[in-house]
C-alpha positions as CSV (number, residue, x, y, z in Angstrom):
1,M,29.9,-8.3,10.0
2,Q,27.7,-10.0,8.2
3,P,23.7,-10.5,9.3
4,T,22.2,-13.0,11.1
5,M,18.9,-14.2,11.4
6,K,18.2,-13.9,15.1
7,F,20.1,-10.7,14.2
8,V,17.2,-9.7,11.6
9,M,14.1,-11.2,13.7
10,D,15.0,-9.3,16.3
11,T,14.9,-5.9,14.8
12,S,11.9,-6.8,12.8
13,K,9.8,-4.4,14.8
14,Y,11.5,-1.9,12.9
15,W,11.4,-3.1,9.4
16,F,8.1,-5.2,9.5
17,K,5.1,-2.5,9.8
18,P,1.8,-5.2,8.5
19,S,-0.7,-2.3,9.1
20,I,1.1,1.2,8.0
21,S,-0.1,2.4,4.5
22,R,2.0,2.9,1.5
23,E,2.2,6.8,2.1
24,Q,3.0,5.9,5.8
25,A,5.7,3.9,4.8
26,I,7.3,6.8,2.5
27,E,7.2,8.9,4.5
28,L,9.0,7.1,7.1
29,L,11.8,5.8,4.4
30,R,11.9,9.6,2.8
31,K,15.0,11.1,5.0
32,E,16.7,7.5,5.5
33,E,20.2,6.5,3.9
34,P,19.6,4.3,0.4
35,G,19.3,0.6,1.4
36,A,16.7,1.4,4.3
37,F,13.4,-0.4,3.6
38,I,10.0,-1.2,5.4
39,V,7.9,-4.8,4.6
40,R,4.4,-4.3,5.1
41,D,0.6,-6.0,3.9
42,S,0.2,-5.0,0.3
43,S,-3.5,-3.6,0.3
44,S,-3.8,-4.7,-3.7
45,Y,-2.1,-7.8,-3.4
46,R,-4.3,-10.0,-0.4
47,G,-1.6,-12.3,1.2
48,S,1.5,-10.6,-0.1
49,F,3.8,-7.9,1.3
50,G,4.8,-4.7,0.1
51,L,8.4,-4.0,0.3
52,A,9.1,-0.7,0.0
53,L,13.0,0.3,0.0
54,K,14.8,3.6,-0.4
55,V,17.7,4.3,-3.3
56,Q,20.2,6.0,-4.6
57,E,18.8,7.2,-7.9
58,A,15.1,7.0,-9.5
59,P,14.9,3.7,-12.0
60,T,14.3,4.3,-15.6
61,P,11.4,2.7,-17.1
62,A,13.8,0.0,-18.5
63,Q,14.8,-1.2,-15.0
64,S,11.4,-1.3,-13.1
65,R,10.0,-4.8,-12.6
66,P,6.5,-6.1,-13.4
67,G,4.3,-5.7,-9.7
68,E,7.1,-2.5,-9.3
69,D,6.3,0.8,-8.7
70,S,8.1,3.9,-7.7
71,S,7.8,7.1,-6.1
72,D,11.0,9.6,-6.0
73,L,13.7,7.6,-4.3
74,I,11.3,5.1,-2.7
75,R,10.9,1.8,-4.9
76,H,8.3,-1.1,-4.1
77,F,8.6,-3.9,-4.6
78,L,5.8,-7.0,-4.8
79,I,7.2,-10.1,-2.2
80,E,4.7,-13.3,-3.0
81,S,3.7,-15.9,-0.8
82,S,2.9,-19.2,-1.9
83,A,3.4,-22.9,-0.4
84,K,7.0,-23.0,-1.3
85,G,8.2,-19.5,0.7
86,V,8.3,-16.1,0.1
87,H,9.5,-14.6,-3.4
88,L,10.4,-11.1,-5.1
89,K,7.5,-11.2,-8.1
90,G,9.2,-10.5,-11.6
91,A,12.4,-12.0,-10.3
92,D,13.0,-15.1,-12.1
93,E,16.6,-15.2,-11.2
94,E,15.7,-15.2,-7.5
95,P,15.0,-18.2,-5.2
96,Y,12.2,-18.7,-2.9
97,F,12.9,-18.1,0.7
98,G,11.4,-20.2,4.0
99,S,10.4,-16.9,5.5
100,L,10.4,-12.8,5.1
101,S,13.3,-13.0,7.9
102,A,15.4,-15.3,5.5
103,F,14.3,-13.0,2.9
104,V,15.8,-10.1,4.7
105,C,18.6,-11.3,5.9
106,Q,19.8,-13.0,2.3
107,H,18.7,-9.4,0.8
108,S,20.9,-7.6,3.3
109,I,24.0,-9.9,2.5
110,M,23.5,-9.6,-1.3
111,A,21.3,-7.3,-3.7
112,L,20.3,-10.1,-5.5
113,A,17.4,-8.5,-8.3
114,L,16.8,-5.3,-5.9
115,P,18.9,-2.3,-7.1
116,C,20.8,-2.1,-3.2
117,K,21.6,-4.5,-0.4
118,L,18.7,-4.0,2.6
119,I,20.0,-1.8,5.6
120,I,19.2,-3.5,9.0
121,P,17.7,-0.8,10.9
122,Q,18.4,-0.7,14.6
123,K,16.4,1.9,15.8
124,E,12.8,3.5,14.2
125,L,13.3,4.9,11.2
126,G,11.8,8.2,10.3
127,G,13.7,9.8,13.4
128,G,11.4,8.7,15.7
129,D,11.4,7.2,19.3
130,G,10.3,3.9,19.8
131,A,6.9,4.8,18.7
132,S,7.0,5.8,15.7
133,D,5.2,3.4,13.9
134,P,2.5,6.3,12.2
135,S,-1.0,3.7,12.7
136,A,0.0,2.1,16.4
137,D,-2.4,3.9,18.3
138,G,-4.9,3.2,15.7
139,R,-3.9,-0.5,15.4
140,A,-4.4,-0.7,18.7
141,S,-8.0,-0.6,19.4
142,C,-8.4,-2.0,15.7
143,L,-6.4,-4.8,16.7
144,K,-9.2,-5.5,19.6
145,K,-12.0,-5.9,16.7
146,S,-9.5,-7.5,13.8
147,A,-6.7,-9.3,13.7
148,G,-4.9,-11.3,10.9
149,C,-2.5,-13.8,9.6
150,H,-0.9,-15.9,7.0
151,A,-0.8,-19.3,7.2
152,L,-0.6,-23.1,6.1
153,Y,-4.1,-24.2,5.7
154,L,-4.1,-28.2,6.0
155,S,-7.5,-29.8,6.2
156,S,-10.8,-29.6,7.5
157,V,-11.7,-32.7,9.7
158,S,-15.0,-33.9,11.0
159,V,-14.8,-34.1,14.6
160,E,-18.5,-35.0,15.1
161,T,-20.0,-33.3,18.3
162,L,-16.3,-33.0,19.8
163,S,-15.3,-29.2,20.3
164,G,-12.6,-27.5,22.1
165,A,-8.8,-28.4,22.5
166,L,-10.0,-32.4,22.7
167,A,-11.8,-31.7,18.6
168,V,-8.1,-29.8,17.4
169,E,-5.8,-32.8,18.6
170,K,-8.3,-35.3,17.5
171,A,-8.4,-33.3,13.9
172,I,-4.6,-33.8,14.2
173,S,-3.9,-37.0,14.9
174,A,-6.1,-37.9,11.9
175,T,-4.3,-36.0,9.5
176,L,-1.1,-37.1,10.6
177,E,-2.0,-40.5,10.6
178,R,-3.1,-40.4,6.7
179,D,-1.1,-42.5,4.0
180,V,-0.9,-39.3,2.0
181,L,-0.2,-36.2,3.6
182,P,-2.2,-32.7,2.9
183,T,-0.7,-30.1,0.2
184,P,-0.5,-27.1,2.1
185,T,-2.0,-23.9,0.9
186,V,-1.3,-20.7,1.9
187,V,-3.9,-18.8,3.0
188,H,-4.6,-14.9,5.1
189,F,-6.6,-16.0,8.4
190,K,-8.4,-12.7,9.7
191,V,-10.5,-12.8,12.6
192,T,-13.4,-9.9,12.8
193,E,-16.4,-9.5,14.9
194,Q,-18.2,-11.1,12.6
195,G,-16.1,-14.2,12.6
196,I,-13.2,-15.8,10.7
197,T,-12.6,-15.2,6.9
198,L,-9.8,-17.5,4.8
199,T,-8.7,-16.1,1.5
200,D,-6.7,-18.5,-0.1
201,V,-3.5,-16.7,-1.5
202,Q,-3.3,-18.6,-5.1
203,R,-6.7,-19.2,-5.5
204,K,-5.8,-23.3,-5.2
205,V,-8.3,-24.5,-3.5
206,F,-10.7,-21.9,-2.8
207,F,-11.2,-18.3,-3.1
208,R,-12.8,-17.3,-0.3
209,R,-14.2,-18.6,2.5
210,H,-16.0,-16.7,5.9
211,Y,-17.4,-18.7,8.9
212,P,-19.9,-16.4,11.0
213,L,-18.7,-16.1,15.2
214,A,-22.2,-17.7,15.8
215,T,-21.0,-21.1,14.1
216,L,-17.0,-21.3,15.7
217,R,-16.8,-23.1,18.6
218,F,-13.2,-23.0,19.7
219,C,-10.0,-22.4,18.6
220,G,-6.2,-23.0,19.7
221,M,-2.9,-24.5,19.3
222,D,-2.2,-28.2,19.2
223,P,-2.3,-29.6,22.7
224,E,0.6,-32.0,21.9
225,Q,2.6,-29.6,20.4
226,R,3.4,-31.4,17.3
227,K,5.1,-29.6,14.4
228,W,4.3,-29.6,10.7
229,Q,7.4,-30.0,8.6
230,K,7.6,-27.2,6.1
231,Y,10.3,-27.6,3.8
232,C,12.4,-29.0,6.8
233,K,11.2,-26.6,8.8
234,P,8.9,-27.5,11.9
235,S,5.7,-25.0,12.1
236,R,3.1,-25.0,15.1
237,I,-0.2,-26.3,14.3
238,F,-3.5,-24.5,15.5
239,G,-7.1,-25.2,14.4
240,F,-10.5,-23.5,14.9
241,V,-13.7,-25.8,15.4
242,A,-16.9,-24.6,13.2
243,K,-20.3,-26.4,12.9
244,S,-20.6,-28.5,10.1
245,Q,-22.1,-26.2,7.1
246,T,-23.9,-29.7,5.8
247,E,-24.6,-31.6,9.1
248,S,-26.3,-29.7,11.5
249,Q,-25.4,-32.1,14.4
250,E,-21.7,-32.3,13.7
251,N,-18.5,-30.0,14.0
252,V,-15.9,-29.9,11.4
253,C,-11.7,-29.1,12.9
254,H,-9.8,-26.9,10.4
255,L,-6.2,-27.4,10.6
256,F,-3.4,-25.0,9.9
257,A,0.2,-24.4,10.7
258,E,1.8,-21.5,11.4
259,Y,3.8,-19.6,7.8
260,D,5.9,-17.2,9.7
261,T,7.8,-16.5,12.5
262,L,7.0,-12.8,12.2
263,Q,3.1,-13.4,12.1
264,P,2.6,-16.1,14.9
265,A,-1.1,-17.6,15.2
266,S,-1.1,-16.0,19.4
267,Q,-2.8,-13.1,17.4
268,V,-5.3,-14.2,15.8
269,I,-6.7,-16.9,18.4
270,S,-6.2,-14.8,21.5
271,L,-8.7,-12.3,19.7
272,L,-11.3,-15.4,18.6
273,L,-11.2,-16.7,22.4
274,E,-12.1,-13.4,23.6
275,L,-15.3,-13.0,21.0
276,L,-16.0,-16.9,21.5
277,F,-15.6,-16.7,25.8
278,P,-15.7,-13.0,26.8
279,G,-14.4,-12.0,29.8
280,Q,-13.0,-15.8,30.4
281,S,-9.4,-14.3,29.2
């Protein structure tokens, strides 16, 4: 029976390990059957994902693709992110997929440009018992201090002296009422104790922006629960309010839409609210 999107998403905790290293991915896959795989955040290409895949035999140099690397029977591929979706780097014959789950689901049905089909895991890889993510403990403590996700940057709107949820609501209304809607761009959204850092994955609008914690006022989802239509797929809208960098008495609300259901905005919002309003969560 072919895997369904629901099955792929329900099992994502086994194959989506954003925080583990390349070496940890190799170790988890070393004793698995061909087709076993892990998707993680790429440490070399910010905003992209690394796909580690166990294969039947090591590739010849002619079989390697741009952006691919190999380690014995574990082959490594790069999954690039863009406003059009995610795409296997160097595989022009492959389509863009609306999410990582869609990418994994399709490649579990047919290999396409990969050397073999992906086999969806139904338990922890590497012989673990549910706590086999080698970085789980470290990540839990690290998540108290940092959190990140991919998001679609939509716009930045002056909200005068407003802050809080009302500022987010007003900025979204102003954006959706435009005659021409903004063209979204994929960013990596990272929250630390120092503030928010945005990295434009494709460097289309900007390279990197940092908003110090002292300049931040609020972060939250749209109170009216409106959605951004991302290629016919609705995505939840959220935003953060920061002091204007040009007008000292004004605030600016920066708006985003969730990029992938595997990386909801809730984690970055929760951490930021904890940092802004300690003891109130």
